[in-house]
N, C-alpha and C positions, 0 to 999 in steps of 0.2 A: 107375749110369747115370741120367740125368735122363729122366723120362717127359714127353714133350711132346705136347700135343693142341691142334690148331687147330680151333676150332668156328666155322663160317661161317654167319651168319644167313640169307644168301641172296645169290646172285650166282655169279660164276665161270663156267666152261664150260657148266654146266647151265642158266644163265639168260641169259648175255650172248652176243651174236653175234660181237663182236670180242674179241681176246685180252684177258684180264682180269689186272690186277695181282695179284689174290689167287692165281691159279694160278702166276704167276711167283714169288710169295712162298713157296708150297709147295715149288717146286723149289729155291729158294735156301736154304730152311731145312735142306735135307738136307746142304748143304755139299759136294755132289758135282758134278763137271762134267757127268756124264751119269747122273743117279740112276735107280735102279730104283723105279718107283712102280706099285703094284697098285690097281686100282679094284674095289670091291665094290658090286654093283648089286642086292643082295637086296631092298631096300625097294621097288624098282620092279618086282619080279618079273623082274629081269635084262632090262629093256627094251633092245632092241638100239640104239635111238637114243642112249641114255646112253653105251653103250660106244663108239659111233662118235664122239660128241662128245669123250669122254675121249681117245681115240686121236688125234684131230685136234689138240686143244689141247695135250696133253703131248708129242706128237710134234713139234709146232711149237716147243715149248720145249726140245727136245733131250733128252727123257727116254726111258728104256727102259720102255715101258708093258706091263703085263700085266693080266689080269682074274681075278676069282674069281666064278664064277657057279654057282648050284645048279639053275636051271630050264631052261637051254638051253646049247647048244654055242656058244661065242663065238670059235671058230677057234683058230689056232696060238698066240695070246697067252694062252690059258686055262691057269690053274693046275689040275693034276689034283686031283680031290677026294680021291684016295688019298694026297696029299702036301701037304696044306694047311699044316700047321705048319712043315715044313722050308722050303717055298717062301716063306711069309710072313716067316720070320725071315731070309731072304736079301734082303728089300726095304730100301730106304732110306726109303720113305714108303708109307703105306696110306691111300687116300682112299675114304670111304664116301659113296654117293650118296643122293638123296632118295627119298621115297615113304612107305610105311606102316611106321612105327617098330615098332609092336607085332608085326607079322607078321615083320619082319626079325629081331627079337630071338628069336622063337620058333624060327625056322630055325637061327639061329646056335647056340643052346643045344643043339638036337638034334644038331648036327654037331660041337659042342665048339669052335666058332669063338670064342666069348666068351673061353675060356681062352687060345686062341692069340693073340688080340688083346691080352690083358693081358700075355702073355709078350713079345710084340713091342714093346709100349710100354715095358716095363721094361728091354728090351734097347737102348733108345735110338732105336728106329725111330719116325719122326714119324707120329702118327696124326692124320688130318684128315677133314673131311667137311662137307657142306652140308645144311641143313634136317634131315631125319631123321638124316643123317650127322653132325650136330652134337649133336642131342638125345641120341643113343644113348650118349654117353660119361658122362652125368651120372647121379646117383642116380635122378632122375625128370625127365620132360619133359611139357609141355603139348602135346598132339598131337590131330590130327584123324583118327587111325587108326581110331577107332570110327565116325565119321560126318564127312562133309565140311562139315556145317552147324554143328558145335559142337566144342569142344575140352575135353579132360579130361586129368588127369595119368595117366601110365603109368610103371611101374617100368622103369628102364634098367640099364645095365651097372654103374654106380657107380664108375667110374674117377675121376670128379670129384665132390666133395661138392655137395649142393644140387640145385636144379632149373634148368631151362632152357626158354626159349621162343624161337622163331625167326620170321623174316619179321615182326618185331614192328611195324614201321611200315607194313606192307603190308595189314593187316586189323585194324580196331578191335576185333573180337571176340576176337582173341588177347590184347590187353591186358585186356579185361574178364574173360576166362576165367582168366588168370593171377592177377589181383587177387582174384577170387572164390575160387580154389583156395587162395591164401595165407591169406585171411581165414578160410576154413573149416578150415585145418590140413591140407589135402590135399597140400600141397607145401611144402618148406622154403624158406629164403632162395634166391633165384633170380637168374640172369643172363638178361636178355631182349635178344636180338641183332637189330638191324635188318637189312634187306636192304642189301647193299654194306658190311657191317661184319663183323668177325671178332674173336674173343678167343683169345689164346694162353694155355694153362695149362702150368705146369712143376711136376711132382710134385703135381698137384691144386690148385695155387694160381694165381690169376690173375696173369699176367706182363705182358701187353700187350693193348691194344685197337687195332685197325686199322680204317680206313675209306677207301674210294676213291670216295665220292660225298658231296657237301656235305650236311650235316644228318643223315647216318647215324652211328650209334654203338651202344654197348651200355648197358644200364641195370641197376642193382641194384634188386631188388624184394624187400621184406622187411616183416615186421610190426614196428612201433615204437610202443610205447605204445598197443597195441590198434588201431592203424590201419595200413593198407597204405601204405608209403612207397616211391616210385620215384625213383631218383637216376641221372641221366645221367652217364656216365663220359667223360672226355676221350679222344679217339681220335687216334692218330698217322696222318696221311694217307699213303697209298701211291699211287704213280702208275706207269703203264706205262713 
């Protein structure tokens, strides 16, 4: 089976008020008329507002929504913590929300969710996520998990080789921090994803770049000849 991961730099139901084309793309990538999609909100501490937004957006799209939460009861849509692996392997897609990447990874490893997610991806279930939910799939990511005032690399799940930065066009400090980390050897060749842009990976290799706002895209950032080089990638436009 092909492992597919859709890393979203910023946007979708967690950032946009109206229905977003990126959420419709997640649904369509499952190939199902009424796909089962599970939302994991660990990075936000299972913030109720994120679950409510997910239910509204994906319910509108005709999906069968469920939740995986470790910190609170999210009601009848919740996956029992005693049956995580089985229930995740019954999904068509798994979507990870934003928040504190490092904290989420710690919880996942304690519960064995990292292994369940790898198994789900290898079974052909679409893995997706925005912000922390995009960073988490890479070997490392530049994150504000340690402080909201600065960014540094953190080790992630390693499903995709290299590093990642998100909300790249939303805060100049993200670019500065990623370039500095690359120059210092603290992070490897990286993908930097703007708000309103996403990158699809198939078996760990970049397959497509999408954007739904003019000027948004993804960028390759790497050391070339002792210098940090950033290259913007062409993006396929998607519309509602």
